[in-house]
N, C-alpha and C positions, 0 to 999 in steps of 0.2 A: 506570400511564401510560394515558392515554386512547387509544382506538383511532385517531382521526385523526392524532394526534401520532406514534404508532407507525408508521402507514402512511407518514407524511412522512419519518421517520427511515429506514425501510426503503428508500424510493425514493431518498433522498439517498445512502445507502450504495451502492446499485446503480449510481447515476450516477457516484459517485467511483471505484468499481472499474472501470467501463467506461472512464472517463477514464484511469486508470492503465494499463489494458490497451493503449489506443491509444498512449499516450506511450512505453511500454516495448517496443514491437514489435521494436526493434533489439537489445534486451537481455533475452532470455527468462528468464535466470537471476534477474533482479531481480523476476520474478513468481513463479517456482517456489519459491524459497527461503522467502519470507514465507508462501506457502501451506502449506508443510511446517511452518513455525513455528506458524501459526495452527491447523493440525490438531492439533499436539502440545499447544498451549495449551488447545484445547477439550476434548481427551481427558484433560488433567491429567498428561501424560507429559513429564517434564523431558528425558528422553533424546531424544525426537523434536524438542523445541524446540532443544536443543543441536545436534542434527544439522542442523536448518534454519539455525541461526546459522553453523555451520561451513561449510555449503554456500554461504551468502550471502557469507561472507568469501572463500572459495576462488573463487567466481565473479567477485567484484570484482577479485581478483588476476589471474585469467585475462583478464578483460575489459580490464584496464589494460595487460597485456603482449601482448595480441593485436595482431599487426602487420598484419592485413588491413584494419583500420579506421583512419581518420585520427583524430588527437587531437580534431579539431573535431567529428566525428561522435560520438565517445565522450562528449565533454563535453556536447554538445547532448542526447544521450539521457539522461544522468544528470541534467542540469539540468531537463529537462521532467518527468522522473519526480519529482524533488524538488518542483518547483512544483506538480504535480498533487496530491502528497501533502499539501502545505501548504494548498492550496485546499480539499481534502476535509476536512482536520482543522478548518480554520476554519469551513467550512459546517456540519459536524456539531456543532461547539461552539456555533455560533450557533443552530442548531435546538434543541439541548438547553437553552440558556439561555432561549430563547423559551418552552419548556415549563415551566421553573421559574417564570418570570414570570407565567404564566397560573394557576399553582396558588395564588399568594398572594391 
């Protein structure tokens, strides 16, 4: 992969993570659990990935049954996180597809 493309992908990844951080401020477990899963995946440790998945499921259960937040706030937080992830996924896919088109 050429260096300018790699730099663009790195910048897009950083922007997508920053967007996700801003969107999930009201739900910190939605950020911590995927980070644990990512750390386990990068180390090749399935136990850590499973621990991250278990913590994500348990946080979502806690978040759903938490009575301090209204259902509207919960749904908005989850919706914005989901939209941010979809936008980041589409942007990274678009950048990767642009790189493949340049190679031909």
